[in-house]
N, C-alpha and C positions, 0 to 999 in steps of 0.2 A: 731507580737505585743504581742501575748500570752506568748512567751518565756520571753520577757522583763518584762511583768507583773509579772510572777512567780519569776523571779530573784529579782526584786525590793521588792516583798512581803517577800521573804526569807531574804533579807538584812535588811528590816525594822524590821522583827521579831527578828533579832540577835542584834539589837541595842536598848538600853534603851533611849527612846526619852526624858525622864525627867532628866536623869543623866548628870552631868557635869563631863566630862572626863579630865584626865591629858593629856598633849601633847602626852606622850608615849602611853597611853591607846587609845587615839583617832586615832593615826597613826596605831596601831595594828588593831583596829576595821575596819577602812576604807580600809586598805590594804587587810584584810581578805575578805571583801565584794566586792573587785574589780575583778569581774569574767567575764568581757566581753572578746570577742575574740581578742581584741586589747589591747595594753599597755595603760591603762587609765592614764590620767593626775590627779595628786593629787592637789586639789585646796583649798586654804584657803580664807575665807570671813570674814571681820572684820567690825563691826559696830562701828563707832567712834562718840564721843560726840562733833562734830564740825558742823558748817554751812559753807560749802565751798563758799557760795555766798559772804562771807566777806573775803577780802584778807588776813587778819591776822589769818584766820582759815583754810587756804588751806594746805593740806598735800600732798607733792609730793617729790619724791626722787628715789633712786636706791638702790637695795640690791644685793650684790654679794653672791649668794648661795654657801656654801662651797662644796656642792656635785653636782653643776650644775643643769640644768633644765631637762636634758634628751631629749631635742629636738634639732634638727639641725637648726641653725639660719644662715640665709643668710644676710650678711652685705654689704650695699652700702656706699661708702665713697666719699664725695666731697673734692678733694684735687688736688694740682698741684705740679709738680716738685718733689723734694726730698720727700715731705710728701706723695705724691701719691705712690712713690716707697716703703716707709715705710709701708703704708697700705697694699700694695700687699704682701710684705714679711710677714706681720703679719697674712695673711690669708683672707683679704677682698675679697668678691666674685665679687664685681663690684666697679670700681674706675673710676672717671671721673670728669668733671667740666661742661662747657657749653654743651658738647655733651651728658652727662648723664642727665642734666636738660631737654634737648630737648626730649630725649627718654622717660623720665617720663611724660612729658607733652603729649606725643603721646600714652601713655597708658602702658608703662612698669611698672610692679609691682612685679617682682619676687625677692623680698627682704623683710626681717622682721625688720631690723634696719637701720637707716640712721645716719651716722657720718659726721661731716663737720669741716673743719678748720675755724677759725673765719673770715678770709679774704674772704671766699666764702659764708658767710651767706646772703649777699645781693642777691646773685644769688639764693640760696636755698629759701629765703623768698618769691620769686615769685611762688614757688610751694606750698604755704600754703593751697590753696583750694584742692590740690591733696593729700598732705601728712598729713595735719591737721586732716581730718576726720578719717584717719587710725591710728592716734596717733603716727605718724612717724617723726614729725618735730624735728630736733635736738635742744637740749636745754642745755645750760651750767650747769644748776642745776642738771642734771642727767649724766653729763660727756660726752655728745655726741657732744658738740661744744668744741673742744680742739685742741691744737697743737700736743698733744701726741696721734696721731691717732692710733699708734700701740697698745697702752694700751687699748684704747677704743674698738678696734676690738677684742682684746683678751678677754676683759671683756664681751663683747656682746656675743661672742661665748662660753665663759666658764661658764656662769651662772648668768650674770647680769640681774636682773628683775626690770624694771621700775614700779613705782606705782604712782597712782594719785587718790585722793578721788573723788567719784562721787557725784552728786547733793544730793543724799539721805544720804550722810555721810558714804558710804560703799566703802571699798577697797577690791579688790579680785585679786588673782594672782595664777598662777601655781607654785608649789614648788617642783616638781619632778614627777616621774612616778611610777606606781604601781609595776614595776619590781625592784625599788630601795629597799635596805634593810630598815628595820624599823629604824635602827640607823641613816642611811643617811637621811631619810625623816624627822625624829625628829630634827636632826641638822639643816636641811633647814628651817623647820617651826620656830624653835627658832631664827634663824638668821633673818628671815623675820619679826617676831614680834619685835625683838630688833631694826631693822631698823625703824619700824613704831613708836616705843616708842621714839627713838632719833629724829624723824621728828616731834614730837609734836609741833604745832605752838604756838606762844606767846598768841594768842587770845583764845585758848582752855580753857574753864572753866569747873569746876566740873569733872565728870567722863569722862575720855578720851577713854579708851578701854571699850566698853559697851557689845559687844557680839563677840564671835569668833566661827566659825564653820569650820570643815574640811570635805571634801567629795572627791569622785572620779568622773570622768566624768559621769558615769552611776549609781553611787551609792547615797544613802541618806546621808544627812548631819549629822555630829556628833558634839554635842556642847562641847566646851572646857571651862574648869574652868578659867575664866578671871583672878581672883586673883592669882591662882597658876601659870598661864602662865606669868603674869606680873612680878611676883617675880623672874622668871627665865630669863626674857628678859633683 
């Protein structure tokens, strides 16, 4: 615990807590302070001026990060016949239908994403109590309910990040790893912010992007200049 305390103290000392950083400056500062013994995830947190309790202020979507997420993603696909074969060829880790549903009901959980063809959503819907709490229910709005299962698998493995605003109006997501170059991380951050801006709901009034912060798994948050970031998104 003492080591963690010293590391965090040093990191905090290297960051101006009152300064609003540009995206490039924030990436450089966060990357420099990511000194854990593992490859830390770089995370962005955004405070939005929305109230997700209202349907017309819900913010949800998917962003394909240009440089990937840096994490290995296991994809389960509900499909039959030719579509099942397409999913396997695209690199799906688990493919099935009734058999897969039964395995999940019995506790199988070795996957990070779930994709389904529309005709099997009635079957997948029965797994709502299992998949829902984990945020794994397929949804057409984020491209995981589709006939193009091959693309969905490739996107999921290649850097597709789903986002959904929480009750407090906050969205957070991993946008890469500390081992990424500063340029790759900055490109990912900008792509994610651009996706959030494009997902602005019709019911959002006033200031939409209120606060943005970047951090690593074990590091302190760095505040990003909203106006500067918005102009680039």
